[in-house]
FIMI-71368 format. One record per residue: y, z, x of N, C-alpha, C, O in turn; residue in one letter. Coordinates in steps of 0.02 Angstrom, whole numbers, plus 50000, padded with zeros to 5 digits. Example, Ala and Ser with C-alpha at 12.3 -4.5 7.8 and 13.67 -1.06 7.14 Angstrom:
2
497165039050660497755039050615498355039050660498345042350712a 498885035450642499475035750684500025039450645500575040250670s 
This chain:
486
499405000050042500005000050000500635000050044500665003550095m 501134996050023501774995950059502115002650052502085005950000n 502445004750106502815010950106503565009650111503785004150130k 503955014650092504685013950090505015019250133504825025150130i 505495017250172505955021850204506595022050162506865016750144n 506825028050146507405028850102508015031150142507955035550185c 508595028350127509205029950161509715032350110509945028550067f 509885038950115510265042350062510925045050090510915048250142i 511485043750057512125046650079512095054350076511825057150029p 512375057550126512335064850131513015068050142513395066150187f 513165072950098513755077150108513555084250126513795087150175k 513095087050085512845093650099512155094450067511925090050031d 511835100050082511145101050061511065101049985510585098249959k 511525104149949511465104549877511565097649844511265096149793s 511985093549875512125086949846511505082449846511425078549799q 511085082849896510505078449900509855081749877509335078449876v 509885088049859509265091849846508825088549794508225087449806a 509105086949736508695084049681508475076949697507925074949679k 508895073249731508695066449751508115066549800507635062849793t 508165070949850507635071649899506985074049866506445071549880v 507055078849821506465081349785506135075849745505525075249744e 506545071749711506275066249671505915061149715505375058849698s 506215059349771505905054449816505285057149849504805053449861l 505285063549865504715066549899504085066549856503535066649882d 504175066249791503605066049745503275059149743502715058449719r 503625054149767503375047249764502885046049822503065047049880e 502285043949805501795042949858501925036649899501595035549950n 502405032649877502585026649915503115027949968503235023750011t 503435033749966503975035250013503685037950078503315042850079v 503865034650133503625036650198504115041550231503905046950252l 504755039750236505255043950267505895043950225506045039150190k 506255049450230506905050050198507415051450253507395056450287i 507885046750259508425047450307509075049250270509235046350219y 509435054050297510085055950269510635052650311510665053550372l 511075048950278511625045650312512195050650318512565051850270l 512265053550377512725059050388513355056550422513345054350480k 513915056850386514565054950414514885060950448514655066550437t 515415059950488515715065550525515955071250482516005076950506p 516115070050418516365075350375515805078850335515955082950292d 515175077250350514615080250313514445087050341514625088750398s 514085090950301513865097650322513325096950376513045091550386a 513185102450410512695102250465511995104350443511505102350476s 511925108250390511265110650369510905104950333511155102050285e 510295103350357509925097650332509295100050294508955104650317i 509145097050237508545098950201507915097250240507915092750282p 507385100950227506745099350258506495092550234506725090050183e 506035089750270505705083450254506175077450262506015071950240k 506755078450291507225073050301507395072150374507375076850414c 507555066050392507815064450458508555062450450508775060650396e 508925062850504509645061750502509835055450540509595054250596v 510275051550509510595046050544511345047450546511675047750494l 511605048350605512325049450613512675042650607512565038150647e 513105042050556513445035650544514195036750536514395042250515v 514605031750552515325032650544515555032650472516025036250454p 515235028550430515395028050359514805024650325514365021950358s 514805024750259514225022050224514175014450226513625011650224l 514745011050231514745003750222514914999950286515074994050283k 514875003150343515054999850406514474995650433513894996650414s 514634991050476514124986950509513684991350554513074990250559s 513984996250586513595000750629513065004350589512505005250613d 513245006450528512755009850485512175005250468511595007250469t 512334999050451511804994250434511334993250493510724993050484v 511604992650552511184991650611510734997750624510154996950643r 511005003650613510595009650622510045010050569509485012250584k 510195008050508509685007750456509135002850476508545004250470i 509354996950500508864991850520508404994350576507814992950576a 508694997950622508295000650678507765005550654507245006250686a 507895008950599507425013850572506985011050517506585014750487c 507035004750503506645001550450505964999350477505844993450486s 505535004350489504875002950517504335003150465503745003650482d 504525002850401504045002550346504114995650313504534991650334s 503704994250264503724987750231504384986450196504634980850196g 504664991750166505284990950128505764996650144505565002050165f 506404995250133506925000150146507365000850085507644995950060s 507425007050060507825008350001508505011250024508525016450058l 509035007950005509705010450020510025012649954510095008749907i 510205018949952510555021749893511295022049911511475024349965y 511725019849866512435018949883512895024149851513505023549857t 512615029249819513035034349788512875041249816512325042449842k 513355045749809513245052649829512955056949773512785062749784y 512905054149714512675058049657511915057949652511575054349689t 511655061849606510935062749598510585056349576510845052649534e 510005055049605509595049249589508895051549570508605055749604l 508625048649516507925049949499507625043649468507975039649437s 506965042849477506615036949452506195038749392505965044349384f 506095033649349505615034349295504915034449324504805032649382g 504435036449284503745037049307503485030149327503525025349288k 503215029649387502955023549416503475018149427503305012449443f 504115019849420504645014849426504705012049497504805006049506a 504655016449546504705014149615504105009749633504175004849669l 503525011449607502935007249615503065000249585502864995149613d 503395000249528503544993949494504014989549536503914983549542r 504514992649565504974988849608504604985949668504714980149686m 504174989849698503774987449754503314981649733503244976749769l 503014982349675502554977249651502904970649640502654965349660s 503494970949609503854964749596504124961749660504134955649669i 504344966049706504574963549771504014959849807504124954549837a 503414962649803502844959449835502644953049801502524947949833g 502594953249734502374947449696502874941549701502674935749703d 503514943149702504024937949702504204935549772504524930349781s 503994939449823504184937749891504924938349905505184935249951g 505264942349864505994942949869506204946849931505834951049957s 506814945349953507094948950010507384955549988507424960350027a 507594955949925507874962149898507774962149823507834956849791m 507624967949794507594968549722508064974149700508194978949736v 508314973349639508744978349608508594978349534508284973649509y 508794983549498508544984349430509074987049382509574990049403a 508954985849318509344989249267509194996749271508684998749300d 509625000849243509535008049251509905011649195510155008549148h 509935018149200510315022249152510885025749189510805028149245f 511455026149156512015030049181512065036449140512025036349079n 512165041849175512255048349141512945050949157513145051549215e 513315052649104513995055249113514185059349052514055057348995a 514485065049064514715069249008514175071448961514295072248901g 513575072348988513025074648945512685069248906512225070648867g 512895062948913512575057448876512265052448925512455052148983s 511805048648900511445043748940511515036948907511395036248847r 511725031948946511825025248917511455020148959511335021049019v 511265014648927510955009048963511475005849009512045004948990f 511255004149069511695000749117511344994549143511064994549198a 511354989149103511054982849126511484979549179512094980349179p 511164975749223511524971749272511324964449262510944962949216v 511574959949303511464952849292511104949649351511054952649405i 510864943649340510504939949392510984937749447511554936049435d 510724937949508511114935549565511014927949571510474925349557y 511544924549592511514917349603511954915649662512314919849688q 511934909349683512294907349744513034908849739513354910549789a 513314908249680514034909349671514224916549657514804918049645g 513744921049659513894928149647514164931249712513864935749741a 514734928649733515014930549798515494936349794515764938449845l 515624938949735516074944649728515814950549769515224952249767r 516254953649807516034959449844515914965449799515614970349820d 516144965049736516014970549689515454968749640515404971849587d 515024964049658514454962449615514054968849604513904972449651f 513874970149541513544976449523512784975649527512474972649482d 512494978249580511764978549587511484985049559510874985949559f 511914989649537511694996549530511714999749598511934996649647g 511495005849603511555009549666510915009649708510905012649761s 510385006549684509745006449720509594999349743509484994849703v 509584998449808509444991949838508794992549878508764996149928l 508284989049857507634989249891507534982849931507364977649903l 507644983349996507594977550041506904977050071506584982050087y 506664970950079506094969750122506334971050193506824967950215r 506004975450229506264977650294506334971850343506804971750383s 505874967150342505914961550388506534957350373506854954850420s 506714956650310507314952850292507944956650312508424953750338s 507934963250302508504967350321508614967050397509174966150419l 508084967650435508144967750508508374960950534508784960550580k 508114955550505508314948950527509054947750513509414945050555e 509274949650453509984948750435510434953050480510954950750503a 510234959150491510634963650534510694960850605511204961950638a 510184957450628510204954550696510724949050701510934947350756s 510924946150644511424940850644512124943350627512594939350622r 512204949850619512864952650604513254953650669513114958350706m 513714949250682514084949150746514754952750742515044954650793k 515014953750681515664956950673515574964250656515124966050618t 515994968550685515964975650670516454977350614517054977750624d 516174978250554516594979850496516584987350483516084990750494y 517144989850460517184996750438516994997350364516695002350344e 517174992350325517074992650253516574987450227516264988550175y 516494981850261516124976150234515424975450262515124970150257a 515154980750292514484980250322513944978750271513544974150282g 513924982550217513404981350166513494974550132513014971250115l 514124972550122514274966050093514024960450139513704955750117y 514174961150203513944956250252513184955950254512894950550259d 512854961650250512124961850249511854957950189511414953750196l 512134959350131511894956050069511974948450074511514944750056r 512544946150099512654939050105512164935850153511884930550139l 512044939050209511594936150259510864936250234510494931550247k 510674941550200510004941750171509914936150120509384933050117v 510434934850080510384929850027510324922750055510104918250020s 510524921750118510474915050148509754912950159509614906950159q 509304917750167508614915950184508104918850135507504917550141k 508324922650086507864925650039508174926549971508784925849963g 507774928149922508004928949853508174936249839507814940749859k 508714937249802508894943849777508684944049704508974940649662l 508164947949689507824947749625508054953449579508034959249598e 508274951549519508474956449469507874958149425507564953749395h 507714964549421507174966949378507494969249313507854974149311i 507344965749259507654967249194507284972849158507064972149101s 507214978449193506894984349166507294990449188507584990549242e 507314995549146507715001549160507275006449199506845009849171y 507405006849265506925010149310507175016649340506775020449367l 507815018049338508045024249369508665026949333508965023749291y 508845033049353509405036549322509915038249377509725040849430y 510545036949363511065038749410511655041849372511715040849311e 512065045349407512655048449377513245043649383513405041449438i 513565042049327514155037749328514775041949342514905046849307e 515145039949392515745043749411516395040249393516925043149398t 516355033849373516955030049354516935028849279516595024349256d 517305032849241517295032449169517895028649141518045029249081d 518235024749182518805020849158518565015249113517995012949117r 519015012949069518875007149027518865000849071519135000749127k 518544995549045518474989449084519154986649105519224984249161s 519654987049061520314984349078520654988149133521084985349167g 520474994449143520784998449195520484997049264520774999049315e 519914993649266519584992149329519754985249356519584983549413k 520084981149315520184974149331520554973049396520414968149431l 521014977449413521464976049468521294980049531521694980349577f 520694983049533520514987049591520544983049656520794985449707d 520294976849653520224973049715520894970549741520954968649800y 521414970349698522074968149721522564973949729523154972949742v 522324980049719522754985849730522974985949803522554985549848d 523634986349816523874986149885523544991149931523474989849991p 523334996849905523025001849949522344999749974522075002650021k 522054994549943521404992049964521464985850009520964982450020n 522044984450034522154978250071521714977750133521434972450147r 521634983150171521214982950231520494981250214520164977650250a 520264983850158519584982350135519524974850119519034971650139v 520014972250084519984965250063520004960450121519694955150119q 520364962050173520394957750232519694957150263519484951650282i 519334962750267518654962450294518184958550248517784954450271e 518244959750182517814956150135517934948650139517454944650136m 518564946650147518714939550152518394936450214518104931050209e 518424939850270518124937150331517364936450323517074931450343k 517054941650294516324941350286516124935550241515644931950255a 516494934550187516344929050141516474922250173516084917650165c 517034921750209517194915450242516664913550293516464907750296t 516424918350332515884917050380515244914850344514894910450367d 515114917950287514524915950247514594908750223514114904950227h 515184906850199515284899950177515184895050234514914889550224l 515394896850294515274892650352514534891950366514294886550384k 514164897450358513444897250372513074892650324512594889350344d 513294892350261512914888650210513224881750196512964878150153i 513754879950231514044873350222514554872850166514724867350144g 514794878550141515264878350085515984879450106516434879150063g 516114880550169516794881850193517184875250194516914869950210y 517834875750175518264869850175518864870950221519194876050217m 518984866050263519554866350309520204865850268520204863150213e 520764868250295521404867950260521724861050264522254860150295p 521394856250234521644849350231521644847150158521134847550124s 522224844750134522304843650062522584836750047522914833650089f 522454834449988522734828149964523474829049947523684834249922k 523864823949961524574824049942524664821449871524244817749845n 525214823449840525364821349772526044817949772526504820449805i 526124812349736526774809149727527004810449656526804807049609k 527434815449649527634817749582528064812549545528104812749484f 528364807849582528804803049548528434796949522528734792149498d 527764797149527527374791349505527224791449431526954786549405s 527404796749396527274797249324527934798449288528384801949313d 527994795549229528604796249189528494801449134528024800849095s 528924806449132528884811749081529574812949051530084812949086f 529584813948985530204815648951530454822548973531054823648980e 529974827048983530134833949003529864835249073529304833249090y 530254838649113530024840349180529504845949178529044846049219e 529564850449130529104856049126529004858249054529434857349011a 528424861049041528264864048976527974870948987527514871849027s 528254875848952527944882548951527424882448896527584881048838v 526804883948913526254883648865526054890748845525894894948888v 526074892148780525904898748754525334897948703525474896548645i 524704898848723524164899048675524164905848640524314910948671p 524004906048576524004912548543523524912648483523364907548453c 523314918648468522934920048407523044927248388522874931848426k 523334928348330523444935148304523824939548354523564944648378n 524434937548369524864941348415525524942948380526064941848408r 525474945548320526074946748280526554951648314527154951348304v 526284956248354526714961348386527074958748448527574961648468r 526824953348477527094951348542527344944148547527704942548593t 527154939848500527304932748508528054931348509528284926848544i 528444935148471529164934048471529464935248541529884931448564n 529234940648574529484942148642529314936448689529734934348730d 528704933848684528494928548730528894922248719529144919148766a 528964920148656529334914048641530064914648662530344910048692i 530374920348646531074921448665531154921048741531634918048765t 530694924148777530714924048850530684916848876531044915148923s 530274912648845530194905748867530794901448848531024897348888a 531064902348788531614898248766532274899848802532724895648803l 532314905648830532934907748863532974906048937533414908548973n 532524901948961532534900049031533134895549047533354891549005q 533384896149108533944892049131533694887249185533424889349236q 533784880849173533524875749220534034870149230534504869449191t 533934866349282534354860549296534034854249269534274848649282t 533504854949231533134849149204532934850749132533034856249108f 532654845949100532444846549030531744849549027531284847149060k 531664854848987531004857848978530894859648905531374859648866y 530284861148886530144863448818529624869048820529374870948872n 529484871648760529004877048752528484874948700528664873548643v 527854874548720527314872448675526914878648655526574881648697i 526944880348592526554886048566525964883248528526044879448480v 525364885048549524744882748517524434888548480524184893248511v 524444888248414524154893748375523454891948352523334886548324d 522994896448365522284895348350522084899148287521684903848289d 522374896948230522184899648165522324907048156521894910848132n 522914909248176523104916148166523164917648091523364913348052s 522994923748072523044925748001523384932447993523284935847942d 523794934448043524104941048040524864940748037525204945848046d 525144934848023525864934148021526164930948083526764929948087g 525744929448132525984926348194526334919748180526854918348209t 526044915648137526324909048123527024909548093527464905648110v 527134914448050527804915348021528324916748075528884914248070d 528134920648125528604922148179528734915948221529304914748242i 528204912048234528304905848273528794901248237529244898448268i 528714900648171529134896048132529864898248129530304894148114k 529994904648142530694906948144531084903748201531694903548200k 530714901248251531044898048308531054890448301531244886948348h 530874887848243530814880648234531484877048240531494870948251s 532024880648232532684877548239532864875848311533334872148323g 532514878548358532654877148428532304870548447531694870148442d 532674865448469532364858948484531874859248542531474854648551p 531894864648581531424865148637530724867248614530244866448652k 530654869748553530004872348530529564866748503529774862848460l 528944866548527528424862148501527864866548474527574870548512v 527714865848410527194870048378526584865948364526624860748330y 526004868248389525364864948376524924869748338524794875348360i 524694867648279524234871648239523534868648247523404862948228a 523084872548274522414870248286522004869648222522134873248173q 521504865148222521054864648164520544870348167520604874848210d 520064870348122519604876048115519014875848163518604880448161k 518954870748204518404870648252518554875648308519104878248314t 518044876848350518124881748404518524878748461518404873148482f 519004882648486519424880348540519414885048600519374882948657h 519464891548586519544896248641520204894948675520584890448657g 520354898948725520984898148761521004891348797521514888048799i 520434889348825520404882948860520554877148815520924872548835g 520274877148755520414871748708521134871548686521414866148674g 521444877348680522154877548662522584874648717523074871248704n 522404876148779522754873248836522684865648836523174862048849w 522094863148822521994855848821522414852548768522674847048778n 522484855848711522914853048658523634852248681523964847348665a 523874857248720524554856848746524614851448800525094847548800a 524134851348845524164846548901524164839348878524504835148908l 523794837948825523734831048802524244829348747524244823748721h 524674833948731525204832548683525714827748716525864828648774h 525964822748679526434817948709527074821048736527404818048778p 527254826948712527864830248736527744835248792528194838848812k 527134835448818526994839948874527354837448936527354831448950c 527654842048973528044840149032527604838649092526994839249090g 527934836649146527594835049208527214841149236526684840449265r 527504846949226527184853149248527074857649187527534858749148f 526474860249180526294864749125526254871749152525854873149197a 526654876249124526734882949151526474888149102526624887949043l 526084892849127525754897749085526214903449064526614905949104q 526154905349002526434911748978525964914248923525924911148870l 525624919848936525184922648885525584925548827526164927348835d 525274925848770525644927548709525834934848703526204936748657s 525594939048749525804946048747526194948048810526304953948823d 526414942948849526784944348911527474941048909527644937548862d 527864942348961528544939648965528684937349036528404939949085l 529124932349043529394930749108529874936249130530204939349088y 529914937449195530304943049220531054941749218531444946549215s 531264935449219531974933849214532044926649188531554923549167d 532664924049189532794917449160532704911749210532844905949194r 532474913249270532424908149322531704906149339531594902449387n 531234908549301530524907549318530334900149316530014897649362v 530524896649263530344889549257530644885449314530314881049341v 531264886949332531584883449387531214884849453531104880349493q 531014891149464530654892949525529984889249529529784887049582k 529654888749472529014885249470529094878049494528754875749540f 529544874449462529634867349477529864866349549529624861749583v 530314870549572530544870049642529954870849690529904867349740d 529504875549674528924876749717528444870849719528174869349772a 528344867549663527914861649663528154856349713527764853749752f 528794854949711529074849849755529094852149827528944848249873y 529294858349838529364860949907528684861449942528644860250002a 528164863249904527514864449935527014858749924526444859049949q 527214853649886526784847849872526084850149851525584848449882n 526064853949797525434856849774525294854949702525744853149664c 524664855249683524454853449615524444859449568524374858649508a 524514865349597524504871549557524924876649595524914876949656m 525284880749557525674886149587525474892749554525414893049493v 525384897849594525234904549569525794909249588525994909549647v 526054912849540526604917449553526374924549564525784925849578g 526844929149558526724936249567526894939849502527384937949468t 526514944949484526634948349420526664955849429526464958649480y 526924959049378526994966349377526614969049317526694966649261r 526184973949329525804977149275526244982149239526554986449271i 526284981649173526694986149134526314988749074525784986049056t 526584993949043526324996048978526654991748925527014987048941d 526524993248862526784989048808527544988848808527854983848790f 527854994448829528584994948830528894992448895529484993648908d 528494989048936528714985948998528884990949054529274989349099l 528604996849050528665001649104528105000149156527534999049137n 528285000049219527794998549271527245003749272527375009749270t 526615001549276526045006049281525615003749341525664998049362i 525205008349369524795006549427524325000749411524075000249354p 524184996349460524424996649529525094993349541525264991949599p 525484991949489526154989349498526184981849510525924977949469g 526494979749564526574972649580525934969849611525664972649658v 525704964249584525104960849608525314954149637525524949649600i 525264953449703525514947349735524974942749760525124937249783d 524354944849757523784940649779523914937449847523874931349854h 524074941549896524214938849963523594936149997523634933150051k 523004937149966522414934049994522424926449987522014922950016e 522904923849947522964916649938523374913549994523944911549983w 523094913350054523444910350110523334902750110522824900450086t 523814898850136523714891650140523094889850181522764884850168p 522944893950232522394892450276521714893750244521234890050257e 521664899050203520994900950180520954902450105520434904850082n 521484901050068521484902649997520924899349959520604902449916g 520794892949973520284889249936519594892049949519154891549905r 519474895050007518824898250021518794905249990518294907049960n 519314909049999519324915849971519314915749895519134920649863n 519504910149865519484909449792518774910349765518694912249707a 518274908949806517584909749784517354916949786516814918549761l 517754921349815517564928449819517924932549766517624936949736r 518564931149755518954935149708518794933049636518514927649625v 518974937249588518774935949519519344933249477519284932949416n 519894931449508520454928649472520964925749520520944927149580g 521434921849493521904918149535522604920949533523044918449568l 522734926049494523404928549488523784925149432523524920749398g 524414927149422524824924549368525564925749385525724930049425a 525994921849353525854916249308525634910149347525744909649407p 525324905449311525064899449343525424893249316525614892949258r 525514888449359525794882149339525354876449364525044877049417g 525324870949326524874865449342525244858749339525704857849299f 525034854149381525284847249378524904843749323524304842649328y 525254841949270524944839649208524494833549216523934833649190t 524684828149252524234822449258523544824249287523034821549265p 523534828849334522894830849363522484834849314521874833949308l 522814839449277522444843549228522194839349171521694841049139l 522524833849156522274829349104521634825949126521234823849083r 521524825449191520894822749217520344828149216519774826849196e 520514834249237520014839549243519864842849177519284843849159f 520394844449139520354848249077520094855449087519724856849135n 520294859749043520044866649042519364866749007519264862948960f 518904871049028518294872048988518474875348922518934879348919p 518114873648871518254876348804517934883248798517414884048767t 518264888148827518014894948828518584899748813519174897848813t 518404905948799518904911248787519014915548848519424920148848k 518634914248902518674918448961518514914149023518054910149021y 518904915049076518754911749139518984904549144518864901149194g 519314902049091519524895049090520034893449146520004888149176e 520484898149158520994897049209520684897249279520884893549324d 520204901649288519854902349353519474895949368519474893449425y 519124893249317518734887049327519184881349350519014877749396a 519754880649317520224875249335520514876349404520584871649443v 520684882649419520964884149484520494882549541520704879749592g 519854884149533519354882449584519294874849592519254872249648l 519294871349535519234864049538519834860949573519754856449614r 520434863349558521034860849591521004862149666521144857649707v 520814868249684520834870249755520314866549797520364866549859s 519824863449766519334859549804519664853849842519444851949896r 520194851049813520514845149843521254846049858521534842649901e 521584850649821522304851149825522534858149845522184863049834y 523124858349873523414864649892523644868449829523904865549782q 523534875049831523814879449780524414882949810524354886549860i 524994881849781525604884849806525684892049783525354894149736g 526124895649816526234902749801526974904349795527394901549831r 527124908849749527784911749743527694919349745527324922149705i 528034922649791527934929849799528464934049765528454940149769y 528934930749730529394934449687529034936449623528604932649599d 529204942249595528914944249531529194939549477529794939149468v 528744936149442528944931249392528714933049322528884929649274m 528334938449316527944939249255527814946649243527614950249288y 527934948949183527754955749162527114955449121527104952749066d 526584958049150525924957749119525784964349083525664969449114c 525814964049017525714970148977524984972048973524544967848961r 524844978448983524174981148971524224985748911524584990748913r 523844984048859523864988048798523194987348762522784983248783w 523104991148709522444991548678522204984948649521604983948641d 522654980348634522454973948605522344968448656522204962748637s 522394969948721522184964948770521464963048759521054967248740n 521304956648770520624954348756520104957648802519514957648786s 520324960348859519854963448907519994970848916519794973748966d 520324973948867520544980948875519964985848878519954990448919a 519474984848833518924989648829518294986048807518144985648747s 517914983448855517324979548840516694983748853516684987848899l 516174982548813515544985948826515184982448884515394977148907d 514644985548907514294983148966514034975948957514074971949003a 513784974448898513514967748886514064962348891513944956948918d 514664963948865515204959048867515464958348939515604952748961k 515534963848974515734963449044515244959249084515434955049124v 514594960449072514084956549106514114949149090514054944849133n 514234947649026514284940549005514874937249039514814931549062a 515434940649043516024937849076515884936749151516054931449178n 515594941649183515444941049254514934935549269514994931949318n 514434935149225513924929949234514234923049229514054918549267l 514694922149183515024915649175515444913949236515414908249261y 515824918749262516224917249322515774915949382515934911849425k 515214919449387514744918049441514474910949435514374907549485d 514354908649373514114901849363514644896749384514494891749415k 515274898249366515824893849386515834893249462515904887749490i 515764898949496515754898849569515154895049596515214891449646r 514584895849565513984892449587514074884849582513914881249629t 514324882449526514444875349517514944872749569514844867449599w 515474876549579515984874449627515714874549698515854870049737e 515324879649715515034880049782514574874049794514594871149849l 514164872249746513724866549754514124860149765513954855949807k 514674859449727515084853449734515404853149804515454847749833a 515614858849830515924858949896515424857549951515574854150000r 514814860149943514294858849993514144851349995514074848350049i 514084848349935513954841149932514524837149962514414832249997q 515134839249948515734835949974515754836250050515924831350083m 515574842050077515564842750150515014838350182515114835650237n 514454837750150513914833650176514114826250180513904822650225r 514524824150132514744817250131515254815850185515494810250192k 
C-alpha cells in the first residue's frame, strides 16, 4: 500500500493537536512533518518531525518538503486550523490518485464555522485555471515523484509564490484531479461575502505578492508556449467614418435606484468632439424605463429596448456596438456607477490616439452607495504593464474599469452572450493582438451595495463564475499557443 508523508503548518502544540491525532489514526500515514516558521512555539508534539521553514508558501519551503517526500505521496495542508478526514477518505484519495495516475488530487470538503457545517465544493482544474487564488481546498495530495521533479525545476526563490510555482510546474507534466466527493472537514476562517473578496488580489497592500505571482505565471507561459512578446498590431483610427467620436454604453436591467445617476453622469461630460450615450434596457420592470425616458429630450441620448430573448450583459453591449449611432469608441459605464468627473470621455479618446490601442482600461475607486470611499479604495491595476499585461491577463480575474473599446474591432469580435465574464473574454481576445492602453487617473466611482450582481453569491454560483472564466482563459491560451507555433 502507498504511504503518505504529511506536511502541516505549525504555530503551537495545541493548534495542531487534533490534526495530528486525526492523521495518526490513518494507517496510510507514514510521517507527520510540522512546518515550523520562526515565530512558532518550540514545544513539539510526539510522533512528529520538524521542518524549519521561513514561511508556508516560499520556494525554500517547497524544496524542503520535496527533500522529505520519501513516500509514495505527500500531503500538504495549507491552513493552521483543525483538519479531519471522513472514514476511509484518505484511502479514497490515494486510490483515485493511483487509478488516475494523477500528479495531484484534491477534493470537495466541508467548512465548519460558527457552529455550522456547510458543503464546500470546488471545481475541475484546466489549462486556463491560472489564477493564483484557484480554490483547491486546503488538502493537496501530491504524487511525491511529481512533486520532487517539479521542485527540481524551481529556479526562482519566491517568498510568497512557492506553492503557486509548484502547482504550475506539476501541471505541466501531470494532471491535477478533482475528486467530486466530500472527504474532509476544515475550519473556515474567512466569512466575508463573495463581493467583499473580489478585490483582494488588487489591494495595494498585496502588491509584493502579486509581483511574484506574475513572474511565476509568466515563466509558466514561457514553458508551455503561451507567452507573447510585447509586439502589437497598429490601428489607423481615421480609416472609418463615424458620426460620433465616442459613445458611452450603459446596459441595464432593474436599476431604478441608480440609473438616473449613471445617465446624468454620462450626459454631463465635456468634450471637444461629438459623443452620445446609448442606454440598453434589458426588459426592466421596476420603473427603470420611466427614468430613462425622462432624459429623452437630450439629443445625446440613444435608448435601445431589448426584445424578450436572452441577452445578458454581453448581448446588451452587442446591441449598442452594432447600432448605427454607435461612436468610433464605445466606453463602459455600469448602470449603478458614475464617472468621477466631466472629463472622462475626453481622457478616454485622447488615450486611444496617444497610445494607439484597441482598448483602454482606466482606474476606479471603490465606494459605498453614497459614494464614500471604502477599502481597498483606489484600484489602478498596475499589473497591466505594456511589456507583460497581455500575459498577466491570463492570471488575474478581471481587467479593471472603466473600459473603452475601438468599435470596428469589437464589431468583429463581439461580446459573448453572457451575464458574467463578458468583458474579460473580450479583453483577452483584444490583448492577443492589440495593445491595451492604461489611464491611471481615477475615472470611475464603483459602488458596492447589496444589489450588485456579485455582492453575495453562494458557493455554487461562485464556482460557476470561476469555471466560466477558467474556460475563457483555456480557450485563449490554446489560441495563443497555436498562434506562437505558426
